[in-house]
C-alpha angles and dihedrals in degrees: 000000000000093000091049091053090051091050091051092049091047093053091044091053092048091052092049093048101038105026131229093274096067093042091053090058095054129090114239122228129183120179135181107198126180120193114214102205094191098053095029091234136131119213109208133194109185130188108193126184110198114202115202101222093169128090092241133088111243126209095170133047128196126210131193112237099180093161086071092060089093094054101098146354091262099065123107089253093053092049090049090053090050089056090052095048093249112141101174096101093043091056097039122125119236094254089055095052128084124232143154124237111201109212100177142349119191137161130235090281089052093248115148117256123219112232139169139177118257135162112038090342090273098086117080122207114208120192112212119225090223129027114260111227123215111281094016129114134228125199119214128189113205127184120187146142124235117208105204119224125228111262093241092095099047131349089267128094126033133331106216092193095055097027088231134134136213114193123186130148086005105138132053114284129178118261112237118264125191099156089309130049117250102212110185122174122217106265097162090261100123091237109122108166110204140148114266113256143192100232139190120184121190098198123191117192140162121290097239095061133089120218131219123175145166089232125083112266107222093180143346122199141164118253133180096271099036134294133328126206125186110215125187137180137173122209094000130127108223143353115252115199130183121189126185138158092239125059101245103157124089124198116226117189107202127177088256105040146342110259127199110194146155097183106157122239121172117217092359113123121230092242090058091045088057092051091048092049089051090052094048096046091048090051092050094050092046094048103032111017144256116319106237100208127082097245142010124221114211110176135181088233090057090049093051090056089059107019129173096273119217136036094359089068091072116118114293094252088064109071110183094172136051111262094243093054093044093050095045094049092048092048094043095051095046093044093050093049092049094044094051092044092051097045112025107069099199122149094272094203100046102029105029091123093078094058089046091050094053094044096049094040089056091047089054089048092049093055092045091051102042106017107028093152097047112131124217092238093042114201090354089071089071096054117108110253092026102056093068092063118100087228089062091054094053117107119237094253092054088076090078093066092037096054094042089053091057088078098029091058091049094048092246098112116119134201116272088237092061114123111262093240092053095058121100111244096257092053093044093051103031122350102060094036091055093044090052092054091045089052093060091044088051091050091047091053090051104044099020132281093245092060094052092043092051092046092054092050092045092049093049094045095052102035107035113118092018137088109270141174133211088249087070091057091045090053092052093048093050092050090053095064141033090214117103108252100166087115091068094062099030100043109015102039106031102037137052093221113141126237114229130153134168137191103244098186144337125217119196124216129177096276106005147044125233107210122191113205123191124205100215097187099034093233106151102227132123121265129204125222126197130197114216133196116183090341091307120120109237099167141016131191139176122215127189138175094053102146095160120339127354133175117212130184122221130176120256113256103169094282117169095181137020118213130184116219092000094166090049093229088138117073093229122183098223127014097174092098099039099106141065126192117221094200101087139284100296095044088060095059115105116239124233115252121192114204130183109239127351119314140180118278119279108195093200097062140050097239123210117184125203133189132169116250135192124200133176142206126150095249098049095028116202109352115195116196147150123257114214118190144145100218110127128197086272118060117253130192100240116049133172125188123181126177112185112184139175125235109214091188094054094028090226141108118262135164147114141255143184140189120195142172120206120199122188109210104182143334097262139012109026096010106155143045119180123187119190145165116202136176141175140180127197138134124273096185136007109304089352119118134195127194129189132198114188127177113189145170125203130192123198134200129193136171124259089251101080091194088067113100093211116121135170126199135186115194129188117189137164110211116202116190125191119187134188122188133196112256091230089063093058130234127323115269089217131032105292095223126043143156127216130191109215127190121181132177115198128190117188134178103168105186121168092233100033118023119188126174132157140165139191115211134190128186128188127187136155092271105032148022120199140170131202140184130199131185126186124188130176127182124191112202127206089253087064089249113138125204118202123197129180129177124190130180130173134179135185112227089189130000127184095161097089090091093058119109085243103040093175099060093098096027127114109267125221099201111359121025116218088228096217088170090057093230100134131078099238116170090205109013097176097046119117096174138030132045096308092057087061093065109113131203113188101236137123107355094006095205119156102201123077103238125190114296095252090062100042097079136037124202093180110036142327133197125181140170121206120192137172139170129191120244099186128356106303097358114100138169119223137191132186130197127184151156121227121196125184125182115270096012135081119265121254132217111224133187143171139175140185148126126305120205102203095192096158115358113242090358108063125002134152128207117202112193116218110168132006142132083302090064124234099356096185089066096048124097122265092024091165089067090059096057113104127205142193118213129167137163097197110140089194091073093053093047089051092057089060102038095049089070091056105033 
């Protein structure tokens, strides 16, 4: 009886507070859900009253069944993981997956309803037995079982190690209809779009678990088979439930709201947590508005889905920030995300940018108000050896521009209005969220902070708990100011056009300055200009309407330097040309600044970075050197990179260098042109040096869908090789110096499940012309067995090298290319015996066994097939088949097979030959000399394994 009384009081209070009008517009949802802790299943009986709030008659309803997104490898979620190189769901066993089994679906007259799965398998279409007129209601009774997934795919489901559960978007909810159905599959984007409901959940769960939820708990009692909690909510989207054996959550009653949280804070006492929570909730209410629900759930699991990216993600034993700051920022970010999700009913897939803008703008404001001196590196910025870096001098809020620019500088930025499921992972998690917050801060700086602050509060006050669009926010902002702000929505929000201005020149008159400003990107947005005297701001101006070049006149006020965007409120593409000195020609020149290791960009210096390096090959031995380069943490168009080294074995200088200029042409299609000039000089035998000079140009293509991994490249290069040889080693068996024109087209689509890559290559020199083709294909099966296939074919169009003393120098190689273009990282490129000759680089023929000399090279044509399949984890079997044809002799079929130990792909691999044209190799003498290995120390490969998941 007590629970019934509470329910009655709850509904009465809701009616008094919200009114009958709003309740009439809501769907009604009553569930009885029983969690089976042994089988990890939830049995659900659901009574759903669908209210047709549209002006159309409906004969079909759609429901979100996001728990079914884990059911197979063909769901929207599985395809999203494939794009992000995550194979866990593809390889999952059935008992690890999540899925929904619909047992029955009937209407109010208990007539069966026809239903079927549609979009992404996690949207259910239900055909009504009778049309539903506008304004009418239909009652559905649904019975189904939810098999919960393990939480190794997403945070949701069950954690078998901790015997805990995290349930969100777990039961059937109505898809949103506004004249058209918005059918969004679960893609792990936190953007369920559902009609707002009045919901009651009678939830039964095991005795040994503690419950936390975003709904109001009307009662919790013990029953024979566990515990039962009655959960209710009005005008909320979905019930979030966390269950764990230990009682992790604390309840904090603040003057503004009741908070339930388990946000972690090491060495930060509970009493101080309470004070920090009071501060944060007061800030949110003062700057956003009053939260309309009874309680707010702020969980560590929610935080981990959207953490504070950056330096604070270092291991826990490294604490760059004070505990109070760290805790408050974690709590603030998670609370803001949850509040906006629970109260602003935007289309979360199409208009997510507005919620992101408000949340990140308020985070920027919080730091400016309470922690204005907080550095990006925190306490690390005070450490000797770190404090001299420009990165250590950056304020905490400067990270927003910095992290957004990571994609802007690589031409991977996307408009804020881009659909959530069309964003690359970095933009969806970081880039676009930060740009959105910066956008409001930019606007506040231009029209006045008070106007933007008031607009946010007005928008939240009038549109919380109701369906809303970004046009509503735009309308409020425009009414708040007489200044034209169309540029914000037309140029900043809906395009990916960059912002970039420069001061072209300054002319002095007796009492004024004529400043010519150039808009380098043509994006029609306002730009700020500051006048500085001894690092003190003495004047500030805003200029707009600069489509190309504009000259403005300002009064003299003792300025010594003019700087555009000095406070960095504008996310500008390039700030290196934003300033002009008024003290003469020489005072305007930027000084050189040498910095150990790579740093962030400092626009007031010409930065040169240096770092010690150590390379090795058997002819030069260990070669220590110093790498000098100008590449900052953000990409820049012009880059130089020189690495002079000293060979102690040869007692000579060696090294390499490259200068390049990268030009991004568009977002899709032909998007890239890269011009470079590279060179190197090392030794290829004792006292024998080679040098290369290679100019090149590369063009790149990509599809309009930036999430796609497909890329195409066309490279032209002219390789010039100069060789000197010790007299004691005799003359060269080929001309010592040569030049080769090389053209290669590459087409790559490197998916984690299906990998396809191929290239067509042509080389032309004075004595030969040859063409080659290579195809690589990899398939990962659900059994976690991977099949690898490679095909290579090469043909000489003309070949005058057969008369050389070494006729095979330019020939196609079956097992070890001669590398006359000096592309490969051989440790001993001239060795034909010993351990260094056993190094293998999979190129050309790709064979692993050393076959007789007459089969190892082809001066006419060569065709090979290389295959492998894994038996268990990193143990694979391989086989190669080929045909070798030399001029004047019959062709020969060749083959080999063996075992591959793929210990660390591309870093350390072993090939153990078993059977080939040589016979049973394992039974032959000196078997150790037949084993081949791959070894590399390239950090670029390792970095690529991480960045491919984000970009």
